[in-house]
Phi, psi and omega in degrees: 000146183206163175230131177238151181231134178235129178279132176244192179281168172057034181066014176280146174228149174242126180254137178241118177258131181223133174260179187287351177264001178093353176298136187223139176229125178254135186223136172267148171288339175281115178072002185058032191284128172276113186264338183202148176214108181268125185224138181287148172268191184293342177262002179089005180284129180272123179218159181284134182241014174230156178278135177207150181292148174291324179249116185299340180297338180293342178290347181300323177260309173047057183296343178264001175061033180309120168068005193271158166288129182249129179177176007289339177232113176285134179106190185259133173254116186301132176057019174054035179210157174205164180235129176229132178050039176082358180251133179268138179241135180249130182250173176294137170275105179239007169215088188064233178266007185251168182248130183235129167053038175087355178076192185287349176250020180293175185295343177285353185243016183240158173275123178266142170287136186232131170239131178266157177214153178230135175237177181294331184234016183196156170229156183190182181227136173253113181256133184230143177207140175246119177270131180286151175302126179091349180298127181070007181092357182269141179282152170094138167282122185238126175262123185237138172229132176236127182247124173258125180232122173260116182270159178297337184271020181061037171252136175244118187248136174240121177239145185235137175222139179205155174217160184220158175257358174219150176302129187206152174279140181204124166207124188251153174205178173243142188249041175289141174260116183264140171218104189281358175293333178092127178054033177057034183298319182226165172281185186278354192311315185268355182284139185258140181228143168234146179221130180278075186211132175264345187222143177237153183274129179288141180244151172270189185295340180256016178067024177264132178302136179278345186101355181257146173257141179246136173291138178281349183305125176075015180236170177282004173266004180273096179251022180296332165244142186303137178215160180289139181296333183299340177303321180283337178285330186264359183267128184259027176287164187303315184292325175290325182292315182295335179275001181089041182059059178179216184229132174210054194237155176269119176262125176272122182291145174294145180275106179202188183261012180289127177285320181278120182256341179203155174222155172221144182210144177248121186290339182273307181286336183082001179290143175226141178232131173249145181245114176250133183203156172258008176287155184280348182190186187202135168273124170256123181238123186260030176052042179297329185251018177291124182290156176276152169094359174292139182275106181257174186298328183243019180146201182255155183284157174200167181301146176063036182266340180208154180238132179261139174242087188267085180289129187186173166274188189242121175295346174300338180294344177287343183232348184225150175279156171086013179245151178303125189286157182236012185271127176248132183249157176303139181091343176269157176241122173281122183212123181204163181213151173223135183235128176255117181250131184250139177201203179229159179233000000 
């Protein structure tokens, strides 16, 4: 197992984690962005299974949030405002009148301090960032640590820890777009996904939660048994339509003792990925609105080229009852983990 470091421009660095089986994960200190992930298929061929720009300079704007750490609040905050302890806070409007993924000063746009580590069965990176009180409009000085660990067993683990000196909203995730066909060989149409969820959050025309939960029963959001993602692309129901003929919805995980909350598998390459997490839910985004023509490492972008599994709590809880909360108070420790395990089926 090894770690390599490459100096780039603008104080950027790229770290490469490799285990003894050849699985490789590349990470920038800018935004904590995962730029590449090499994973074997059923024949042992190593290929990239995440979307990344051909030119790393494109990450400077990164409007699609490829591979980035998302925070301080992952997701959309309605009307770019919230109220805590009787005080109203106004955020940047960066998606119409709404606030998305921390805005232009979000965690995907900052340089993280990075320390590498090596163990007998893993290598990894500890990324640290301190957000100043008021930065991006959010209250509280917040100390954040995100740990990326590549295990010898082809597991990639992301753990998050944070604390604050003022009550503040916080829920973090990673925005990697996965495509298990390898090297962007195919779109997501034939890839199969399962999600341990009976309910999905209803969205309005601007992708803002209405406050209602919808049963997945009898819909293309029913992934309790694995199904092809293309079912949701071809369904013209209202919820698929508002998401851009696909899925961009928060799934609330069922409360049980199952460690695995989601799976993805590609029938041609034979790659399979399981998602284990202690988060209460996950946004699955099937890149319905990914623009065409972006220059990626293995070709150009197009619709339905990658799927995001954004494990997190729900910012809808800032405006509606009954959603997994995102408020962190002084003296509390935000601590959560998500593990992506790769194998074959």
